[in-house]
KOLVEXNU-87796 format. One line per field, with one value per atom (N, C-alpha, C): residue number from 1; x, y, z. Coordinates in steps of 0.001 Angstrom, whole numbers. Example, Ala and Ser with C-alpha at 12.3 -4.5 7.8 and 13.67 -1.06 7.14 Angstrom:
<midrens>
n <- 1  1  1  2  2  2 .
u <- 13190  12300  13200  12850  13670  12900 .
v <- -5690  -4500  -3300  -2250  -1060  30 .
w <- 7800  7800  7800  7080  7140  7870 .
</midrens>
This chain:
<midrens>
n <- 1  1  1  2  2  2  3  3  3  4  4  4  5  5  5  6  6  6  7  7  7  8  8  8  9  9  9  10  10  10  11  11  11  12  12  12  13  13  13  14  14  14  15  15  15  16  16  16  17  17  17  18  18  18  19  19  19  20  20  20  21  21  21  22  22  22  23  23  23  24  24  24  25  25  25  26  26  26  27  27  27  28  28  28  29  29  29  30  30  30  31  31  31  32  32  32  33  33  33  34  34  34  35  35  35  36  36  36  37  37  37  38  38  38  39  39  39  40  40  40  41  41  41  42  42  42  43  43  43  44  44  44  45  45  45  46  46  46  47  47  47  48  48  48  49  49  49  50  50  50  51  51  51  52  52  52  53  53  53  54  54  54  55  55  55  56  56  56  57  57  57  58  58  58  59  59  59  60  60  60  61  61  61  62  62  62  63  63  63  64  64  64  65  65  65  66  66  66  67  67  67  68  68  68  69  69  69  70  70  70  71  71  71  72  72  72  73  73  73  74  74  74  75  75  75  76  76  76  77  77  77  78  78  78  79  79  79  80  80  80  81  81  81  82  82  82  83  83  83  84  84  84  85  85  85  86  86  86  87  87  87  88  88  88 .
u <- 842  0  884  518  1270  445  1133  504  -562  -262  -1178  -1106  -2147  -2098  -2609  -3053  -3525  -3407  -3474  -3459  -4702  -5825  -7076  -6943  -6319  -6136  -5208  -4136  -3208  -3880  -4660  -5368  -6411  -7133  -8128  -7453  -6306  -5566  -5102  -4638  -4193  -5358  -6514  -7687  -8190  -8078  -8473  -7565  -6283  -5352  -5701  -5976  -6358  -7639  -8612  -9869  -9649  -8758  -8463  -7788  -6910  -6248  -7270  -8171  -9230  -10075  -10419  -11218  -10441  -9177  -8364  -8161  -8025  -7829  -9146  -10262  -11605  -11809  -11412  -11566  -12905  -13483  -14716  -14449  -15290  -15230  -13876  -13419  -12152  -12414  -11397  -11474  -10303  -10607  -9555  -9570  -8397  -8263  -7691  -8188  -7690  -7694  -6762  -6761  -7415  -8024  -8688  -10195  -10653  -12048  -13014  -12659  -13514  -13764  -12738  -12860  -13650  -13400  -14110  -15605  -15965  -17381  -18033  -17331  -17876  -18082  -17063  -17144  -18231  -18472  -19489  -20860  -20955  -22209  -23100  -24267  -25243  -24933  -24421  -24172  -22802  -22781  -21535  -21244  -22071  -21911  -21168  -21054  -20435  -19302  -18104  -16974  -16520  -15765  -15301  -14423  -13792  -12968  -13176  -13571  -13900  -12743  -11498  -10334  -10194  -10862  -10766  -11864  -12785  -13922  -13511  -12513  -12117  -11702  -11037  -10600  -11780  -12685  -13831  -14752  -14861  -15665  -15017  -13691  -12981  -13191  -13145  -13384  -14798  -15757  -17162  -17370  -16829  -16987  -16274  -15074  -14288  -14929  -15576  -16149  -17641  -18209  -19640  -20046  -21078  -21588  -20775  -19770  -18943  -19312  -18888  -19154  -17918  -17418  -16214  -16599  -15735  -16004  -14690  -14793  -13636  -13838  -12843  -12923  -11830  -12093  -11070  -10488  -9222  -8571  -8959  -9514  -9915  -8710  -8846  -7844  -6446  -6383  -5094  -4165  -4677  -3837  -3777  -2749  -2626  -3595  -3885  -4810  -4303  -3005  -2449  -2742  -2602  -2858  -4338  -5232  -6649  -7126  -6413  -6812  -6201  -5246  -4602  -5113 .
v <- -1182  0  1241  2195  3447  4572  5562  6803  6628  5880  5801  7142  7926  9297  9453  8368  8470  7119  7148  5923  5096  5765  5088  4333  4953  4335  3122  3226  2107  952  1244  205  -474  292  -276  -1182  -781  -1594  -2897  -2834  -4048  -5011  -4483  -5339  -5906  -5136  -5631  -6785  -6662  -7743  -8989  -8802  -9932  -10589  -9790  -10326  -11108  -10616  -11323  -12664  -12702  -13958  -14935  -14429  -15265  -15882  -15074  -15568  -16603  -16328  -17237  -18586  -18560  -19792  -20460  -19827  -20330  -20609  -19656  -19789  -19229  -19840  -19344  -19068  -18268  -17951  -17367  -16392  -15740  -14436  -13976  -12723  -11850  -10606  -9643  -8566  -8189  -7146  -5883  -4759  -3469  -2503  -1587  -571  723  687  1868  1738  2291  2165  2727  3811  4439  3480  2811  1870  635  132  -1053  -770  381  726  829  1370  1460  67  -793  -2127  -2984  -2806  -3596  -2928  -1727  -982  -1327  -734  -972  -163  1045  1939  1644  843  481  1373  2367  3222  4523  4897  6180  5977  5611  5393  6700  6589  7794  8696  8144  8909  8256  9033  8481  7734  8059  7408  5940  5517  4121  3248  3850  3088  1885  1977  768  -384  -46  -1083  -1646  -781  -1271  -2111  -1767  -2581  -3942  -3980  -5249  -6119  -5510  -6249  -6819  -5996  -6418  -7576  -7457  -8501  -9785  -9665  -10841  -11617  -10914  -11570  -11832  -11552  -11721  -13180  -13388  -14723  -15512  -14899  -15588  -15095  -15820  -15450  -14799  -13792  -13100  -11788  -11323  -10088  -9338  -8030  -7186  -6561  -6672  -6148  -5117  -4229  -3288  -3779  -3499  -3887  -2884  -3328  -2391  -1704  -427  371  321  -4  -3  -1125  -2106  -3221  -4258  -5045  -6069  -7211  -8007  -9133  -10098  -10311  -11204  -10680  -9391  -8812  -8905  -8793  -8832  -10238  -11250  -12630  -13231  -12569  -13169  -12557 .
w <- 0  0  0  -788  -843  -245  259  684  1757  2798  3935  4647  4491  4980  6404  7016  8393  9080  10384  11168  10841  10682  10340  9023  8048  6745  6837  7578  7746  8478  9494  10237  9358  8553  7642  6613  6117  5145  5787  7021  7721  7945  8329  8521  7199  6123  4801  4373  4647  4341  5160  6438  7298  6788  6385  5868  4576  3717  2473  2745  3731  4111  4697  5542  6121  5007  4019  2897  2088  1791  983  1675  2994  3755  4136  3772  4050  5542  6376  7820  8264  9270  9886  11354  11937  13370  13775  13053  13382  14127  14819  15559  15140  14827  14510  15593  16063  17076  16459  16916  16454  17628  17647  18694  18209  17020  16487  16717  17813  18218  17183  16552  15543  14375  13915  12809  13231  14416  14910  15022  15572  15690  14314  13361  12008  11406  11504  10901  11531  12819  13509  13496  12968  12963  11786  11779  10721  9451  9607  8473  7863  6824  6156  4955  4730  3561  3849  5101  5452  6456  5972  6880  7531  8613  9306  8441  7438  6492  5126  4148  2837  2187  2572  1965  2369  3443  3875  3272  2522  1989  1144  265  -482  440  1533  2482  3265  3701  4470  3592  2308  1400  1172  1074  932  2172  3334  4587  4574  4234  4211  3235  2034  1014  1430  1960  2342  3484  4406  5579  5450  4301  4095  4306  5142  5413  6414  6997  7997  9387  10379  11763  12364  11686  12125  12791  13666  14382  14556  14575  14832  16199  17049  18407  18631  19560  19989  21303  21512  22751  23825  24949  25999  26644  26864  27578  26950  25659  24980  25394  26162  26590  25484  25492  24455  24731  23724  23875  24935  25004  26010  27419  27618  28941  29318  28356  28680  28954  28481  28703  29947  30566  31747  33014 .
</midrens>
């Protein structure tokens, strides 16, 4: 990816890559973690047509298409702690 102009854009691109890998490997019931609460709320929300920044729309559409019909969810890490810290 070239010209990631924001943290939101870089995070959306990373999640789009993860979603594409999930689709290619035909995995179900996967969990993706992100520390970008704004993006997570958008991806898990009802309104998939109006992303927080229009520049991330290609990535959010790729995520939506890749995970369509799967039981996947995107979560945010609470309080900025790592997933390992939240599970112990």
